C-alpha positions in Angstrom: -109.2 -65.6 41.7 -110.6 -64.6 45.0 -113.7 -62.6 46.2 -114.6 -60.8 49.3 -115.6 -57.5 50.9 -112.1 -56.5 52.1 -109.9 -55.6 49.1 -106.6 -56.2 51.0 -107.7 -59.6 52.0 -108.9 -60.4 48.5 -105.5 -59.5 46.9 -103.7 -61.4 49.7 -105.6 -64.6 49.2 -105.6 -64.4 45.4 -101.8 -64.1 45.3 -101.4 -67.0 47.7 -103.6 -69.1 45.4 -101.4 -68.2 42.5 -98.3 -69.1 44.6 -99.8 -72.5 45.4 -100.8 -73.1 41.8 -97.6 -72.0 40.0 -94.9 -72.8 42.7 -92.5 -70.5 40.9 -92.5 -67.7 43.5 -92.8 -67.2 47.2 -95.2 -64.9 49.0 -93.7 -62.0 50.9 -94.6 -63.4 54.3 -92.1 -66.2 53.8 -89.2 -64.1 52.6 -86.3 -62.7 54.6 -86.0 -58.9 54.6 -82.5 -57.4 54.3 -81.5 -55.4 57.4 -80.9 -52.1 55.6 -84.7 -51.5 55.3 -84.8 -50.4 59.0 -82.2 -47.7 58.7 -82.0 -44.2 57.2 -80.0 -44.1 54.0 -78.4 -42.1 51.2 -78.3 -42.9 47.4 -75.9 -41.2 45.0 -78.2 -41.1 42.0 -79.9 -37.7 42.1 -76.9 -36.2 43.8 -74.4 -37.1 41.1 -76.1 -39.3 38.5 -73.4 -41.1 36.5 -70.8 -38.5 37.5 -70.5 -40.2 40.9 -66.9 -40.5 42.2 -65.2 -41.9 45.3 -64.7 -38.3 46.5 -68.3 -37.5 45.9 -69.4 -40.5 48.0 -67.1 -39.3 50.8 -68.4 -35.7 50.6 -72.0 -36.9 50.7 -71.5 -39.0 53.8 -69.6 -36.2 55.5 -72.3 -33.7 54.7 -75.1 -35.8 56.2 -73.1 -36.6 59.3 -72.2 -33.0 59.9 -75.9 -32.1 60.1 -76.7 -34.8 62.7 -78.3 -37.2 60.3 -75.7 -39.8 59.4 -76.9 -42.5 57.0 -76.6 -46.1 58.0 -77.0 -47.5 54.5 -75.5 -46.2 51.3 -76.4 -47.0 47.7 -73.7 -46.3 45.1 -75.9 -46.0 42.0 -75.1 -46.1 38.3 -71.7 -44.6 37.4 -69.2 -46.9 39.2 -68.9 -49.6 36.6 -66.5 -50.1 33.7 -68.4 -49.4 30.5 -67.7 -48.6 26.9 -69.7 -47.6 23.8 -69.5 -49.0 20.3 -67.4 -45.9 19.5 -63.8 -47.2 20.1 -62.6 -43.6 20.6 -65.1 -43.1 23.5 -63.5 -44.0 26.8 -65.6 -41.6 28.9 -67.6 -43.4 31.5 -70.0 -40.4 31.9 -72.9 -40.8 29.5 -75.4 -38.3 28.1 -79.2 -38.7 28.1 -80.2 -41.6 26.0 -76.6 -42.5 25.2 -76.2 -44.9 28.1 -78.3 -47.5 26.3 -75.6 -47.9 23.7 -73.0 -48.5 26.4 -72.1 -52.0 27.6 -70.3 -53.5 30.5 -66.6 -54.1 29.8 -65.4 -55.4 33.2 -66.8 -56.5 36.6 -64.6 -54.2 38.6 -65.0 -50.5 39.4 -64.0 -47.8 36.9 -61.1 -45.3 37.2 -63.2 -42.9 39.2 -63.2 -45.4 42.1 -59.6 -46.4 41.8 -58.3 -43.4 43.9 -57.5 -43.2 47.6 -58.1 -40.2 49.8 -54.8 -38.8 48.7 -55.8 -39.0 45.1 -53.2 -41.7 44.4 -53.9 -44.8 42.5 -53.5 -47.9 44.6 -52.7 -51.1 42.7 -52.9 -53.4 45.6 -56.2 -52.6 47.2 -59.3 -52.2 45.0 -60.6 -48.6 45.0 -64.1 -49.8 45.8 -62.9 -51.6 48.8 -61.3 -48.3 50.1 -64.6 -46.4 49.5 -66.5 -49.1 51.5 -64.0 -49.2 54.3 -64.1 -45.4 54.6 -67.9 -45.4 54.7 -68.1 -48.1 57.4 -65.1 -47.2 59.6 -65.3 -43.4 59.4 -68.9 -42.7 58.9 -70.6 -45.6 60.7 -72.4 -46.8 57.6 -73.7 -50.3 58.3 -74.7 -51.5 54.7 -73.3 -50.5 51.3 -75.1 -51.5 48.1 -74.2 -50.9 44.5 -76.2 -50.6 41.3 -76.1 -52.9 38.3 -78.6 -53.8 35.5 -80.1 -57.3 35.2 -78.2 -57.6 31.9 -75.0 -56.0 33.4 -75.5 -52.5 32.1 -78.1 -50.6 30.1 -76.7 -52.0 26.9 -75.8 -55.4 28.4 -72.3 -56.9 28.4 -69.9 -56.0 25.6 -69.3 -59.1 23.4 -65.8 -60.4 23.6 -64.7 -57.6 26.0 -61.2 -58.3 27.3 -61.4 -60.7 30.3 -65.1 -61.3 29.7 -65.0 -63.6 26.6 -66.0 -66.6 28.7 -69.5 -65.3 29.1 -70.2 -65.9 25.3 -72.2 -62.6 25.1 -74.0 -62.0 21.8 -76.0 -59.0 20.6 -79.8 -59.4 20.9 -82.3 -56.9 19.5 -85.5 -56.2 21.5 -88.8 -57.0 19.9 -91.6 -54.7 21.2 -95.3 -55.4 21.0 -97.4 -53.1 18.9 -99.5 -52.2 21.9 -96.4 -50.9 23.7 -95.0 -48.9 20.8 -98.5 -47.5 20.1 -99.1 -46.4 23.6 -95.7 -45.0 24.7 -92.7 -45.0 22.4 -89.6 -45.2 24.6 -86.0 -43.9 24.1 -84.6 -47.0 25.8 -86.2 -49.5 23.5 -85.7 -47.4 20.4 -82.0 -47.1 21.1 -81.6 -50.8 21.9 -83.6 -51.8 18.9 -80.9 -50.1 16.8 -77.7 -50.8 18.8 -78.7 -54.2 20.3 -78.1 -55.4 23.8 -75.1 -57.6 24.8 -77.0 -60.6 26.3 -75.2 -63.3 28.3 -76.8 -66.6 27.4 -78.9 -68.2 30.2 -76.5 -71.1 30.7 -73.7 -68.6 31.5 -75.5 -65.9 33.4 -75.0 -67.5 36.8 -71.3 -67.5 36.3 -71.5 -63.8 35.3 -73.5 -62.8 38.4 -71.4 -65.0 40.7 -68.1 -63.5 39.6 -69.5 -60.0 39.8 -71.1 -60.5 43.2 -68.1 -62.3 44.6 -65.8 -59.4 43.7 -68.3 -56.9 45.2 -68.5 -59.0 48.4 -64.7 -59.1 48.6 -64.8 -55.3 48.6 -67.2 -55.3 51.5 -70.4 -54.6 49.5 -73.5 -56.0 51.2 -76.0 -56.1 48.4 -77.1 -54.9 45.0 -79.8 -52.7 43.4 -80.7 -54.7 40.3 -82.2 -52.3 37.7 -83.5 -52.4 34.1 -85.1 -55.8 34.6 -88.0 -55.5 32.1 -85.7 -55.4 29.1 -85.3 -59.2 29.3 -89.0 -59.8 28.4 -88.2 -58.4 24.9 -85.3 -60.8 24.2 -86.9 -64.2 24.5 -86.6 -65.2 20.9 -84.3 -68.2 20.7 -84.3 -68.7 24.4 -87.7 -70.4 24.9 -89.7 -67.2 25.1 -89.8 -64.2 27.5 -91.0 -66.2 30.6 -88.3 -68.9 30.3 -85.5 -66.3 29.7 -86.7 -64.1 32.6 -87.0 -67.1 35.0 -83.5 -68.3 34.1 -82.1 -64.9 34.8 -83.9 -64.5 38.1 -83.0 -68.0 39.3 -79.3 -67.3 38.5 -79.5 -63.9 40.2 -81.0 -65.2 43.4 -78.6 -68.1 43.5 -75.7 -65.7 43.3 -77.1 -63.3 45.9 -77.7 -66.3 48.3 -74.1 -67.3 47.8 -72.4 -63.9 48.1 -74.6 -61.7 50.3 -75.6 -63.2 53.6 -78.4 -60.7 54.3 -80.4 -61.4 51.1 -79.1 -58.1 49.8 -81.1 -57.2 46.8 -83.4 -54.3 45.7 -85.4 -55.3 42.6 -86.0 -52.3 40.3 -87.7 -51.6 36.9 -89.4 -55.0 37.3 -93.2 -54.6 37.1 -93.7 -57.5 34.8 -95.3 -60.7 35.9 -92.5 -62.7 34.3 -90.2 -61.4 37.0 -92.6 -61.1 39.9 -93.8 -64.7 39.5 -90.2 -65.9 39.4 -89.0 -64.3 42.7 -88.6 -66.9 45.4 -86.1 -65.0 47.4 -86.0 -61.3 46.5 -87.9 -59.3 49.1 -87.6 -55.6 48.2 -89.1 -54.1 45.1 -89.1 -50.6 43.7 -92.8 -49.8 43.5 -92.6 -46.5 41.7 -91.1 -44.7 38.7 -88.1 -42.5 39.5 -88.2 -39.4 41.7 -87.8 -36.6 39.2 -86.5 -33.5 41.1 -86.9 -31.2 38.1 -90.4 -32.2 37.0 -93.0 -30.4 39.2 -95.9 -32.5 37.7 -94.3 -35.8 38.6 -94.6 -35.7 42.4 -98.3 -36.3 42.9 -98.2 -39.0 40.2 -95.2 -40.6 42.0 -96.9 -40.9 45.3 -100.3 -41.9 43.9 -98.9 -44.6 41.7 -96.6 -46.1 44.3 -99.5 -46.4 46.7 -101.6 -48.2 44.1 -98.7 -50.4 43.0 -97.9 -51.3 46.6 -101.4 -52.7 46.9 -100.4 -55.5 44.6 -96.6 -55.6 44.7 -96.7 -55.7 48.5 -97.9 -59.3 48.4 -94.6 -60.3 46.7 -92.0 -58.0 48.3 -91.6 -55.0 50.5 -92.4 -51.9 48.3 -89.5 -49.4 48.0 -90.9 -45.8 47.3 -87.6 -44.6 45.9 -85.3 -41.8 47.1 -86.1 -38.0 47.2 -84.5 -34.7 48.0 -84.9 -33.1 51.4 -84.3 -29.6 50.1 -87.1 -29.4 47.5 -90.5 -27.8 47.0 -92.1 -31.3 47.4 -89.8 -32.5 50.1 -92.4 -32.5 53.0 -94.8 -34.3 50.7 -92.4 -37.1 49.8 -91.1 -37.4 53.4 -94.6 -37.7 54.9 -95.5 -40.3 52.3 -92.5 -42.5 53.2 -93.0 -42.0 56.9 -96.3 -43.8 56.6 -95.4 -46.1 53.7 -93.7 -48.9 55.6 -90.8 -48.5 53.1 -87.1 -47.9 53.4 -86.4 -44.2 53.8 -83.4 -42.7 52.0 -82.6 -39.5 50.3 -80.4 -38.5 47.3 -79.4 -35.0 48.3 -76.3 -33.4 46.8 -73.6 -32.6 49.5 -74.3 -29.2 51.0 -77.8 -29.0 49.7 -80.0 -30.5 52.4 -82.8 -29.7 54.8 -81.5 -31.1 58.1 -84.6 -30.0 60.0 -86.7 -32.3 57.8 -84.1 -35.1 57.8 -84.0 -35.1 61.6 -87.8 -35.8 61.6 -87.4 -39.0 59.5 -83.8 -40.0 59.9 -81.8 -41.6 62.7 -82.6 -40.7 66.3 -80.2 -38.6 68.4 -76.8 -40.3 69.0 -77.8 -40.9 72.7 -80.6 -43.2 71.5 -78.8 -44.8 68.6 -77.5 -47.8 70.6 -80.9 -48.6 72.0 -82.5 -48.2 68.6 
């Protein structure tokens, strides 16, 4: 605990006292920030959701560049991985609302949507994801490419005994929720997983899983990962020493793999507002401080900015707060853009190709090309 008259100083000193006492995490001041945070970016999520394809990524980059606001970092969000449901007849990698929680990871490589070249021909020699990254960096001047994955692999974890992934010894685990959580806010994610279970890689094997996944991504030119759905681990501690022990084992393995495979400390930590994870982060330096940007929910935008400002007050002592993506062509676009302009956070949008406000983007995006080299 700490007391004083300056609230920022009080929180800063209190967190440093906890750091010294626990020695399980590192204060933000001692962490290395990945370089992407200083550049304007684009994320595929609200543009395509899980329907994202290699062609869609290319269209998005071309659209931004044509308007004079080329993104320098790219996040390929959920939708690029190999997944499958418990329904053996379901081979569709595009999932419906709520259904993704019953889907599990079936391979560490990209799915069929990313196995196509620009000529729409399958290339068996060069990974499709590598071609997407090469196109982004060589033809669109993107400096950093990140991809999404869940802390447990996917929303429903890793599929037990999936072909080529048997060595992870994955087993189904069923979340146990506290009565306080279920009484306050029943949740479709937890309800679904409580029925279907989550494919959990045991702690002793999870570094191997992350290392193989990240090594493959790095071989394709990927620079980092957005690691989502982290809080689910706190409900799966039974048989693994409890939620703190399990979460800490996962975070240690994740950070060790990132250190080995991504030279720029490339990680965005997401859905992770539990102290189990925050107090285990010795290396991770960027944290999503908000709920999602919801483009179709008018009531969400004031709540989004208010909560991310409050959350940053505390989370900012551990990592650089990420205020999430937003749409530039939207009734609340100016509001979101202004908030991020003063937020000290990475600035990136999730516009659909051809649906952008370039006048706004030029205010917050990259400088004119003549100044780009100096910047």
